[in-house]
C-alpha positions as CSV (number, residue, x, y, z in Angstrom):
1,M,176.9,70.9,187.5
2,A,180.1,70.2,185.5
3,Q,180.0,67.6,182.8
4,A,182.4,66.3,180.2
5,G,180.6,68.9,178.0
6,G,178.6,71.9,179.0
7,D,176.8,72.5,182.3
8,I,173.5,70.9,182.9
9,R,171.1,72.8,185.1
10,I,167.7,71.4,186.1
11,G,164.8,72.9,187.9
12,I,161.1,73.9,188.0
13,G,158.9,76.8,187.2
14,G,158.7,79.3,190.0
15,W,159.1,78.6,193.7
16,T,155.8,79.7,195.3
17,F,153.2,77.0,195.2
18,E,151.1,76.1,198.2
19,P,150.9,72.4,197.5
20,W,154.7,72.1,197.7
21,R,154.5,72.8,201.4
22,G,154.8,69.4,203.1
23,T,155.7,67.7,199.8
24,F,158.8,69.7,198.8
25,Y,159.2,72.4,201.5
26,P,159.2,71.4,205.1
27,D,156.0,72.3,207.0
28,D,157.9,74.6,209.3
29,L,159.8,76.5,206.6
30,K,158.9,80.2,206.5
31,Q,157.5,81.3,203.1
32,K,160.2,84.0,202.8
33,D,162.8,81.2,202.9
34,E,161.3,79.1,200.1
35,L,163.6,80.5,197.3
36,S,166.7,79.9,199.5
37,Y,165.6,76.3,200.1
38,A,164.6,75.6,196.5
39,S,167.8,77.0,195.1
40,R,169.8,74.7,197.3
41,H,168.0,71.6,196.1
42,L,167.8,72.5,192.4
43,T,170.3,74.0,190.1
44,S,167.9,76.4,188.2
45,I,164.5,77.9,188.4
46,E,162.4,79.4,185.6
47,I,160.8,82.7,186.8
48,N,157.3,82.8,185.4
49,G,155.9,85.8,187.2
50,S,157.9,88.1,184.9
51,Y,155.5,87.0,182.1
52,Y,152.7,88.9,183.8
53,S,154.4,91.6,185.8
54,S,157.6,93.6,186.1
55,F,159.7,93.8,189.2
56,K,161.9,96.5,190.8
57,P,165.7,96.2,190.6
58,E,165.7,95.6,194.4
59,T,163.7,92.5,193.9
60,W,166.0,91.0,191.3
61,K,169.0,91.8,193.6
62,K,167.2,90.1,196.5
63,W,166.7,87.0,194.4
64,H,170.4,87.1,193.5
65,D,171.4,87.4,197.2
66,E,169.1,84.6,198.4
67,T,170.6,81.9,196.0
68,P,173.9,80.1,196.1
69,E,176.9,80.7,193.8
70,G,176.4,78.8,190.6
71,F,172.7,78.9,190.7
72,V,171.0,80.2,187.5
73,F,167.6,81.7,186.8
74,A,165.8,81.5,183.5
75,V,163.4,84.4,183.0
76,K,160.2,84.3,181.0
77,A,159.8,87.5,179.1
78,S,156.7,89.7,179.3
79,R,153.6,88.7,177.3
80,F,153.4,92.3,176.0
81,C,156.5,91.5,173.9
82,T,155.2,88.3,172.2
83,N,151.4,88.5,172.2
84,R,151.1,90.9,169.3
85,R,150.1,90.7,165.7
86,V,153.3,92.3,164.3
87,L,156.3,91.0,166.2
88,G,158.7,93.4,164.5
89,E,156.9,96.3,166.4
90,A,157.8,94.9,169.8
91,G,161.0,96.9,170.2
92,E,159.8,99.3,172.9
93,S,158.3,96.5,174.9
94,V,161.4,94.4,174.6
95,A,163.6,97.3,175.8
96,R,161.2,98.0,178.7
97,F,161.3,94.4,179.8
98,L,165.0,94.0,179.7
99,S,165.7,97.3,181.5
100,Q,163.6,96.6,184.6
101,G,166.5,95.3,186.6
102,L,167.3,91.8,185.3
103,V,171.0,92.7,185.3
104,E,170.9,92.6,189.1
105,L,171.0,88.8,188.8
106,G,174.5,89.2,187.3
107,P,176.1,85.8,186.5
108,K,172.9,84.1,187.8
109,L,170.9,85.4,184.8
110,G,170.3,82.5,182.5
111,P,168.3,82.4,179.3
112,I,165.4,84.7,178.5
113,L,162.4,82.7,177.4
114,W,160.2,84.4,174.8
115,Q,156.9,82.4,174.7
116,F,154.4,82.7,171.9
117,A,150.7,81.9,171.7
118,P,149.6,78.6,170.2
119,T,147.8,80.6,167.5
120,K,151.0,82.4,166.4
121,K,152.0,81.1,163.0
122,F,155.5,81.2,161.5
123,D,156.1,84.2,159.3
124,A,159.8,84.2,158.5
125,E,160.1,88.0,157.8
126,D,158.2,89.1,160.9
127,F,159.8,86.5,163.2
128,G,163.2,87.4,161.9
129,A,162.4,91.1,162.6
130,F,161.6,90.1,166.2
131,L,164.8,88.1,166.6
132,A,166.7,91.1,165.4
133,L,165.3,93.1,168.4
134,L,166.9,90.8,171.0
135,P,170.2,92.3,172.2
136,A,173.4,90.3,173.0
137,Q,173.9,92.2,176.2
138,V,172.3,94.7,178.5
139,D,174.5,97.0,180.7
140,G,177.4,94.7,180.1
141,V,175.6,91.5,181.1
142,A,175.5,88.9,178.4
143,L,172.1,87.7,177.3
144,R,171.0,84.3,175.9
145,H,167.6,84.0,174.2
146,T,165.3,81.1,173.6
147,V,161.9,81.0,171.9
148,E,159.0,78.7,172.7
149,V,156.7,78.4,169.7
150,R,153.4,76.4,169.8
151,H,152.1,76.2,166.2
152,D,152.9,73.4,163.8
153,S,153.8,75.9,161.0
154,F,157.2,76.3,162.8
155,C,158.1,72.7,161.9
156,T,160.0,73.8,158.8
157,P,163.8,73.9,158.2
158,E,163.4,77.6,157.6
159,F,162.7,78.2,161.3
160,P,165.9,76.7,162.9
161,A,167.9,78.2,160.1
162,L,166.6,81.6,161.1
163,L,167.4,80.9,164.7
164,R,170.9,79.9,163.9
165,R,171.5,83.2,162.1
166,H,170.6,85.1,165.3
167,G,172.1,82.7,167.8
168,V,168.8,81.9,169.4
169,A,167.7,78.5,170.8
170,P,164.4,76.9,170.2
171,V,162.7,75.6,173.3
172,Y,162.4,71.8,173.1
173,A,158.9,71.3,174.6
174,K,157.8,67.9,175.5
175,H,154.0,68.5,175.5
176,F,150.8,66.6,174.9
177,Q,149.7,69.2,172.3
178,Y,152.4,71.5,171.0
179,P,155.1,70.6,168.4
180,E,158.4,69.1,169.4
181,I,161.4,71.0,167.9
182,A,164.7,69.6,169.1
183,D,167.0,71.3,166.7
184,V,170.2,72.7,168.1
185,A,170.6,76.3,166.9
186,A,172.6,78.1,169.6
187,D,175.4,77.5,172.1
188,F,172.9,76.2,174.7
189,V,169.8,74.0,174.7
190,Y,166.6,74.7,176.6
191,A,164.0,71.9,177.4
192,R,160.6,72.1,179.1
193,L,159.3,68.7,180.1
194,Q,155.6,69.0,180.5
195,T,154.1,65.5,180.4
196,G,154.9,64.4,184.0
197,S,152.2,63.2,186.3
198,D,151.5,63.8,190.0
199,D,150.5,60.1,190.2
200,V,154.3,59.3,189.9
201,P,156.4,60.2,193.0
202,T,159.1,61.7,190.8
203,A,156.7,63.1,188.1
204,Y,158.3,60.6,185.5
205,P,159.0,56.9,186.1
206,P,162.7,56.1,186.8
207,A,163.2,54.6,183.3
208,E,161.9,57.8,181.7
209,L,164.2,59.9,183.9
210,D,167.1,57.7,182.8
211,A,166.2,58.4,179.2
212,W,166.0,62.2,179.8
213,A,169.3,62.2,181.6
214,G,170.9,60.5,178.6
215,R,169.4,63.1,176.3
216,L,170.6,66.0,178.4
217,K,174.1,64.6,178.5
218,T,174.1,64.1,174.8
219,W,173.2,67.7,174.3
220,A,175.8,68.9,176.8
221,A,178.5,66.9,175.0
222,G,177.6,68.6,171.7
223,G,175.4,66.0,170.1
224,E,171.7,65.6,169.3
225,P,169.4,62.9,170.8
226,A,168.6,60.6,168.0
227,D,165.0,59.9,169.2
228,L,163.7,63.5,169.3
229,P,162.1,65.2,166.2
230,R,163.8,68.1,164.5
231,A,162.4,70.6,162.0
232,D,165.6,70.4,160.0
233,P,166.9,66.9,160.3
234,G,169.3,67.5,157.4
235,H,171.4,70.0,159.4
236,A,174.2,68.8,161.7
237,P,175.2,71.3,164.3
238,E,178.8,71.9,165.3
239,A,179.8,69.2,167.8
240,K,180.9,71.4,170.7
241,P,180.0,71.4,174.4
242,R,176.8,73.2,175.2
243,D,175.1,74.3,178.4
244,V,171.7,72.7,178.9
245,F,168.7,74.0,180.9
246,A,165.9,71.6,181.6
247,Y,162.7,72.2,183.6
248,I,160.0,69.8,184.8
249,I,156.8,71.8,184.4
250,H,153.6,69.7,184.2
251,E,150.0,70.7,184.8
252,G,149.6,69.6,188.4
253,K,153.3,70.3,189.2
254,V,153.1,68.9,192.8
255,R,155.8,66.3,192.0
256,A,157.9,68.6,189.7
257,P,160.5,69.3,192.4
258,A,160.9,65.6,193.2
259,G,161.3,64.9,189.5
260,A,163.9,67.6,189.0
261,M,165.9,66.5,192.0
262,A,165.9,62.9,190.8
263,L,167.0,64.0,187.3
264,I,169.8,66.1,188.9
265,E,171.1,62.9,190.5
266,K,170.8,60.9,187.3
267,V,172.9,63.3,185.2
268,K,175.7,62.9,187.7
269,D,176.0,59.2,186.9
């Protein structure tokens, strides 16, 4: 959706989840129509199945064709790329993942999410070698990359400085256990909101959704939310519009679609 700054796209993780039938999806909706339905009520979806499996080009093309113009997918990269002792040796796995047919999404291809294990510690040389493996484009389709790290050793100014050199965004993860790193390091921002509750109809109470809407709009306008922790608080990013991707992904996830839809409405205000 258009903002005074960049676009803000909001969604959930995946679209196949049985408890969403009757809570998000109508009871009489055919399972084959779930993506079409979800993509018309949300503005983005994070594809998680790609972390575990690869898909044929025809499948990526099908997903493209089932979703409306302006909709964007984020894609979680294969675990074989990131779950390794030496990240700099992931070149073959990275190339294999990116060549499976993602380009069939065309303009609907959003950020690629590279997620690391909680035990993976920050090693500037090896992590930099991994970032150097991430191409700016594949078959003429531009790529944007974001990394989700889950170890406290990444909470150092050296980490966002390394990301800035490669134009890669850190995932801002609001999580009960993992570190929060809200530094802006690229021309977009990626947030995963993982502390929602199925006891709340919209995953987060209205006041919290209001606060998140304000933060997303701040990022989109080129600023940084003052109330989120950064690894390098002394660095001020260039004040320019940025696209923002935000996903409500909590453990139970039954209310995630309702939370995402409520947040979409709030960023319109």
